[in-house]
Kinemage of the C-alpha trace (Angstrom):
@kinemage 1
@onewidth
@group {chain A} dominant
@subgroup {mainchain}
@vectorlist {calphas} color= white
{ca met a 1} P -125.034 19.022 153.263
{ca thr a 2} L -128.238 20.517 152.371
{ca ser a 3} L -128.186 23.668 149.918
{ca arg a 4} L -129.828 25.767 152.715
{ca glu a 5} L -126.134 24.446 155.276
{ca ile a 6} L -124.219 25.414 151.624
{ca gly a 7} L -125.639 29.025 151.613
{ca asn a 8} L -125.239 29.433 154.886
{ca ile a 9} L -121.609 28.810 154.814
{ca gly a 10} L -121.229 31.295 151.939
{ca glu a 11} L -123.057 33.746 153.051
{ca asp a 12} L -121.490 33.465 156.249
{ca tyr a 13} L -118.319 34.599 154.254
{ca thr a 14} L -119.761 36.748 152.496
{ca ala a 15} L -120.130 38.891 155.722
{ca glu a 16} L -116.959 37.518 156.865
{ca tyr a 17} L -115.615 39.312 153.533
{ca leu a 18} L -117.698 42.694 153.882
{ca ala a 19} L -117.466 43.010 157.580
{ca ser a 20} L -112.537 42.654 156.922
{ca lys a 21} L -113.525 45.610 154.466
{ca gly a 22} L -115.589 48.236 156.574
{ca cys a 23} L -118.774 47.109 156.333
{ca glu a 24} L -121.193 46.876 158.566
{ca ile a 25} L -124.381 44.345 158.959
{ca leu a 26} L -127.192 45.525 158.736
{ca cys a 27} L -129.769 42.147 158.493
{ca arg a 28} L -129.219 39.246 156.998
{ca asn a 29} L -131.877 36.540 155.473
{ca phe a 30} L -134.591 39.893 154.993
{ca cys a 31} L -137.819 37.875 153.648
{ca ile a 32} L -141.332 39.559 152.502
{ca arg a 33} L -143.627 37.282 149.806
{ca gly a 34} L -141.529 36.460 147.271
{ca gly a 35} L -138.622 38.091 147.753
{ca glu a 36} L -135.496 38.119 150.240
{ca leu a 37} L -131.801 39.876 150.799
{ca asp a 38} L -128.944 38.095 152.360
{ca ile a 39} L -127.129 40.321 153.027
{ca val a 40} L -127.689 44.156 153.769
{ca ala a 41} L -124.834 46.350 154.105
{ca lys a 42} L -124.211 49.725 155.355
{ca lys a 43} L -120.226 51.515 154.047
{ca gly a 44} L -120.187 55.291 154.710
{ca gly a 45} L -123.394 56.476 153.118
{ca leu a 46} L -124.128 53.633 150.477
{ca ile a 47} L -126.282 50.640 151.567
{ca his a 48} L -125.292 47.365 149.665
{ca ile a 49} L -127.469 45.258 149.282
{ca val a 50} L -125.782 41.180 148.510
{ca glu a 51} L -126.889 38.140 146.593
{ca val a 52} L -125.151 35.630 147.623
{ca lys a 53} L -124.597 32.834 145.017
{ca thr a 54} L -122.584 29.590 146.465
{ca arg a 55} L -121.734 26.354 144.764
{ca lys a 56} L -120.283 22.949 144.779
{ca arg a 57} L -116.721 22.998 143.191
{ca gly a 58} L -117.797 21.466 139.880
{ca ala a 59} L -122.103 22.896 139.695
{ca leu a 60} L -123.048 22.575 136.388
{ca ser a 61} L -123.601 26.379 136.167
{ca gly a 62} L -122.145 28.994 138.241
{ca gly a 63} L -123.190 31.178 140.342
{ca asp a 64} L -123.769 34.578 138.218
{ca glu a 65} L -125.358 32.585 136.039
{ca ala a 66} L -128.467 31.794 138.859
{ca ile a 67} L -129.189 36.286 138.461
{ca thr a 68} L -131.608 35.733 136.407
{ca pro a 69} L -134.199 38.864 134.975
{ca gln a 70} L -136.480 37.512 138.096
{ca lys a 71} L -134.428 37.650 140.330
{ca ile a 72} L -133.024 41.147 139.426
{ca ala a 73} L -137.477 41.363 140.126
{ca arg a 74} L -137.018 39.952 143.561
{ca ile a 75} L -134.150 41.418 145.103
{ca ile a 76} L -135.171 45.228 143.634
{ca lys a 77} L -138.306 44.589 145.330
{ca ala a 78} L -137.186 42.943 148.588
{ca ala a 79} L -134.891 46.038 149.197
{ca asn a 80} L -137.946 48.160 148.066
{ca ala a 81} L -139.766 46.484 150.915
{ca tyr a 82} L -136.495 46.580 153.303
{ca leu a 83} L -135.650 50.497 152.819
{ca leu a 84} L -138.639 51.409 153.608
{ca lys a 85} L -139.396 49.616 156.441
{ca asn a 86} L -136.417 50.998 158.233
{ca glu a 87} L -136.547 54.130 156.715
{ca ala a 88} L -133.510 54.399 155.001
{ca glu a 89} L -132.262 57.657 153.626
{ca gln a 90} L -129.024 56.023 151.659
{ca ser a 91} L -128.276 55.161 148.530
{ca cys a 92} L -128.058 52.158 147.712
{ca val a 93} L -125.933 49.306 145.260
{ca phe a 94} L -126.766 45.910 144.044
{ca asp a 95} L -123.753 43.744 144.854
{ca val a 96} L -123.099 39.676 144.015
{ca ala a 97} L -121.038 37.489 146.066
{ca val a 98} L -120.173 33.998 144.270
{ca val a 99} L -118.557 31.551 146.325
{ca glu a 100} L -117.784 28.141 145.797
{ca leu a 101} L -117.299 25.291 147.816
{ca cys a 102} L -114.905 21.906 148.691
{ca gly a 103} L -117.177 19.905 151.022
{ca lys a 104} L -116.980 22.617 153.336
{ca arg a 105} L -114.256 25.021 152.676
{ca val a 106} L -113.875 28.247 150.841
{ca val a 107} L -111.692 27.559 147.693
{ca gly a 108} L -113.039 30.399 145.542
{ca phe a 109} L -114.614 34.132 145.637
{ca lys a 110} L -115.789 36.980 143.729
{ca tyr a 111} L -117.128 39.363 144.890
{ca ile a 112} L -119.212 41.867 141.567
{ca gln a 113} L -120.403 45.485 142.761
{ca arg a 114} L -122.586 47.232 140.955
{ca ala a 115} L -124.033 43.707 139.478
{ca phe a 116} L -127.652 45.446 138.968
{ca thr a 117} L -129.341 49.303 138.434
{ca ala a 118} L -132.501 49.137 140.066
């Protein structure tokens, strides 16, 4: 499997999880130069910017270790662009989903609400 295919499995799983919790998925894979948002979801008056990190079981590093200060800065830059483009007036929070795969099957999932702030 390519890294994109691995990422898609994790993002699909996370989007389904969010929908099951009552979130409306507003956007997936919003890209600007220098940044990308994996999932933008809304629940009530709050927008959730969700970074999804998917890893194969036994990977050398966990997905949450990939959330570096540089990655956070790129996510915040992309979030600002998304909010401006869509004239969103709601508050937003930054969440992280860590997905672990064995083959194409999800075997681990951790959702961290308000993982970091802008």
